[in-house]
N, C-alpha and C positions, 0 to 999 in steps of 0.2 A: 576522501579526495576533496580538498578545500579549494574552491575557486572564487577569488574575490569578485564582487559585483562592482565594476568600475563605472560609477555613475554619481553625479551630483545634480540633483533635480530640485525644481521648485516644489513648494508644498502641494500643489495640485497634481504633481506627477510623481510616479514612484516606480521602483524596480519590483516586479511582481505586483503585489498590492501593498507595498511597503508603507507602513504608517509611522515608523520611527525614523528619526533623523540620525540615529546611531549607525556606525558602520556595520555592515552585515556581511556574512559569508555563506556560501552554499555548503551545506553539510549533507553528505550522502548516507542514506540509511534504508534498511529493510525492516518492516514491521510485522512480518508473518513468516515464521519458520518453526519447524517441529524437530524434536529430538526423541531419544529413547524414553523420555519421561511420558510420552504419549504414543503416537504412531509413526515417529520418525525412525531412522535406522542408524543413527550415530549418537555418540555420547554428547551431552549438552555442551561441554567445553570445546569439543571438536567442531561443533556447529558454529559457535561464537568465533573460534579460531579461523574458520573459513572466511568470515566477513572481515575479520581483523586483517588477515593476510591479503585480502583482495582490495584493501584501501578504503573500505567503508569507514565512516565516522561514527555511526551508531548502528546497533543491531538489537534484536529482541529474540527471546525464546517465547513463542506464543503457543505452548502446548495445550492440547484440549483439556479444559476444565481442571488445570493444575498450574501451580506456580513454581515448579522445580524446587520445592522445599519439602522438608520432612525426610521420610525414609522410603527408598525404593530399591529393591534388589532384583536383579535379572540374571537368569541362568545363562551360561555361555551358549547353550543350545538355542535358547530363544533369541539371543543376539544374532547368532549365525543365521537363523531362519529369515531374518529380516533383510539379509543381503540380496541385492538384485542380480548380481553377476558373480561368476566364479572368480577366484583369485584372492588377492589380499583384501581382507575385509576390515570391519570396524575395529576389532580388537587389536589386530596387528598394527594398524595405523595409530591407534590410541597409545599403544606401548612405545612405538617409535617416537611419537611426538612428546609424550610426557614422562616416559620411563616407568618401570614396574613399581618403583617406590611411591609413585603418585597414586596408583590404583589401589582401591580398597577391595581386596579379594575376600570372598566369603563363600563357604560351602554350606548349603542348606539341604538337609535330609540326604546327604551324600552326593548332592549335585553341585558342581563348582559354578560360581557366578561372580558378579561384581555389584557392589553397592554404588548407585549413581551419585555423582556429586551434585550438591545443591548450588543454586546460582550464587548464593552468598559465599560459598566456600571457594569459588574460583573467580569471582568478579575481579579481585585485585590482581589476578594474573594478566588481565587485559586492559583494564581501565586506566587511563592517564588523563588528568584534567585538561580539557581543551583539545584532546587528540582522539580519544575513543571512549564511547559511552555505551553501556548496556541498559536498555529500558526494560523494567520488569513488566511482563505482559501475560495475557491469557487469551486463548480462543474459547469463547463461551459458546458451547455447541448446543444451541437450543433446537427444539423440534415443535413445529406448529401443525395445524391442520393441512398446510400446504407442503410441508417437508422441512428440510434442515434450514435453520435460520442462524447462521454462525456470525458472531460479532467479536472482533478483537477489542480488548481494553488495554491501553498502554499507560504506564506510570502508576499503576495501582499497587497497593500493599497487601490487600486481602482478597482471597478468592471470591469471585462472584458466581454463585451456583447457577448452572444452566436451568432453563425452564423447558421441560419436555412434556408437552400437553397437546395431543393431537385434536383436542376439542376447541382449542383457542386459535385465534387468528394470528397471522404474522405480525400485523400492526400492534396488536395487544401485547404480544411477547416482546417485541422490540422495545416498546415503551416501558415495560417492566424492568428490562435490563438497563435501560438508560436511567431510570429512576434510581436503581441500585448504584450505578456508577456515580450519579450526582450526589447521593447520600455519602458515599465514601469520599468523594472529592471534598465535600464540605467538612467532613469529620477530620480528614487529614490536613486540610489546608493546602493541598497541592493539586494542580490540574490533572485530570484523567481524560484521555482522548479515546473515543470509541469509533470504530469504523465497521460498517456492514461488509461482510465478506462475500465474494463470488455469488451475486444474486441469481445467476442462471444455473447454479449447481442444483441438479435435479429439478430445475425450473421452479424453485420454491418461492422466490421473492419477485414480485412484479414491480414495474415502474410506478404503478399506482400505490403500492404498499410503501415504497421509498418516498414518494411524494407526501404521503399522508403523515409520516412520522417526521414532522418538521424539527423535532428535537435532535434528530441525527443529522450531523453536518458533513459526514464523510462516508465514502463507500469505495470499494475497489473497482476502478475503471479497468484495471488490468490485474489479473491473477495468473501466475505462471503455471498453475496446475493444468495439465492437458485435459482433465475431466470436468472443467467448469464451464464448458459451452460458451466460451468467450465470444464467438461469432454468431451466436443465436442459431435459429433454424428457420425452416419455412413457416413455422407456426409461432415463433417467438422472436422478439427483437434481439439484436446484439447487445452486449453490455454497454457499449458506447451509446447506442440509441436509447437504452434504458435511462442513461444519464440525461439525455436531452428531453425525453418525455417527462421524467420526474421534475426536472428543473422548470420546464414550461408550466406544468401544473402548479408548482410551488409559487412561481413568480406571478403568473397571469391569473390564477384562480384563488390561491390561498394568500397571496400578497406576503409571501415569506421568502427568506434567503435561499439560494440554491445550494445544492450539494457540491462539495469539493471532491475531486477524484484522486485516489492514491493508486500506486502500482506496487505490487508485492511479488515475492517468490512463491509463497506457500510451499516452501521446500520440505520434502520428506526424505528423499533419497540422496545419499552423498557418496555412493560407491557404484555408480551406474544407474540406469533407469531414467525415466523421463520427468519425474517429479523432483527435479534437481534445482540447485540454487543458481543465482546469477541471471535470472530472467527479468526481474522488474524491481524498481526501487523508486524512492522519492529524493528530491533535492530541496532542502529546506533552507530558506534565507533567514537565518537567525543571528542575533547579536552575539551569542555565545553557545558553546556546546554543552548545554545543560538540559535536563528533561523539561524543566519549566519553560525555558526559552524556546525550545523546539515546538512544544505544544502551543504556546501563545502565538508563535509565528504561523503555525498551520491553521489555527483558528482564524487568523487574519487573512488566510489564503496566500501566504507568502511562501509558496513552494510550487514545484511542478512534478509531474509523474513521468517516468521514463521506462521504456523497455530496451533502451540502447542509444537513443539520441541525447546528446548533451547540449544544453543551452548555456551560452556564455552570459547572456542577459535577457530579461523579459521586462519591458517597460510598458506601462499603460498610463495615459494622460486622461484624467477625468474630463477636462475642459474640451479637448479636441476629440475625445473618444478614439484615440489612435493607439494601437498596439504595435510595438517594435520589438523584434526578436533577432538576436544574433546567435547563430549556431556554432558550436565548437565541434568541428568534424573529428578531432582526435586522430586516430590512425585511419579513419575512413576518408582519406583524401580524395579518392576517386568517386565517392558517393554523390548522388544528387539528392536534394532535400526539397520536398513539396509540402507547403503549409496550406491547410484549409481552415478558413475562418468559418466556424460552424455556430449557428444560433437559430433562434425562432423569432419570427416577426410578430408584431402585435396582431395582425390579421391572419394568423395561422389557421390551418385547417387540419384537425386531427385525422380526418379521413384521407387526406392526401398522402401519397407514397412517394411521389417524385415531383420535381419542379418547384417553382416559387410558391411559398405559402405553407410548405409542409413543416412539421416539427423536425428540428435538427437539420435545417437546410444548410447547404454549403453556400455561404454568402459571398465568398471571394477565395481566390487561389493565388498563391505566390510560389516562386521557385528561387532557390539560392540560399546562401548562408546568412544573408541579411534580408529580413522580411518586414514589411510594413502593411498593416491593415487598419482601415477605418471602420469602426463599428457603425453600421447604419443607424440613423436616428429612430427608425421604427423597429429596431431589434430589442426584444426583451432582455437579451443577454447575448454574449458571444464568447467563444473560447477557440483555441487553435489546436488542431492536431497536426503534428509534423511527422511525415513519413519519409524514411530514408530508402534509397534503392538498395542498400546493403542488407543482405540476408542476416537474420539473427543467428548467432553462433550456437544457441541453445534453444531451438524453437519449440513452441508449445503446439503448433499446428503446421501442416505442410505449407510452404511458401511464405512463412512469416518473415517480415522485415522489421527493422528497428523503428521505434516510434517515440514520441514525447507528447504530453498533453498539458496545456496550460489551464489555469482555473478560469471559471466564468467571470467576466467583467461586464460593465455597462448596465448592471441591474440595480445599482444603489440609487 
């Protein structure tokens, strides 16, 4: 879904955090999805086909600790076991979509099964320059003394082995993975983007952990898997508050750049069930639909995250510290949209939970399809969360509505 950014701005003003004078376009993509190559329940090309049919511009297969390459055979019995509901399952849909001649049937020790297709074997079925792109990706499923520390790596060529060591800290393991990604990036001469996944999954990654690993620039502010504790608990902050705590520590104490937030599906189930696709995505303002252009744009903060709200434009003016947002309601013509300018002031108090001075304070509120916020001069940074009154069609929790998140500004 390519939506032009209609704006001609002076050098001190930009759409998102646009640093290039070249024309840009929003490209829609998902960076976290699973297939039968790991713990998903559909064939890899069927997963890509879903995103292609739904109008995404780019997609990934980020299976656990594998790159959808080499050889993998699965019995029909195992494939059927992974279905979530009765009725037409993965194999029937696969045959209907691609035909029997496409499928590599193989019987092993008397048991019928299928050899999974590699990414390279079906990439050309979908990719069209400037129209659809598949990013080679991996979910690196690490384990630290605190629990699972999962990180996605995008645009890599070689597998990055996970680190599973319950005697080591989350910070230490994250840094090891980031060093491995940096070495591969240098060797390949192409950018590799990593993002920390679902920090509240089994409560394994804290805001303090995320703040400390300043080499990591991205994390999932929204993950569509219902088991990732997106809203936090009485004893732990929500994922969105983790973002604010980590960014406050980075900017105020460490004098480092903040994290940027991505939204993802983390889809596993494609035939029913709750861990399904279409829950979260990113919209990247890039000059072209190539892996390098997408990653460079994201590193510059030129994107927003969404679980259903579409933004026509996001503008920020460095000189005036004004953020202007125009919302594209799409089919949600009856919805109302509330924007909250969220940030942390210089005189913040980590012990405060409500009111002025707390970390992640609501600095201002706007309603409507066009919103304008002035970032206070004493704010370390600010970002905007936009919430629709429209219920999410594919919710991850009861009462979920559609949202969008812009990246932090005002910190440079």
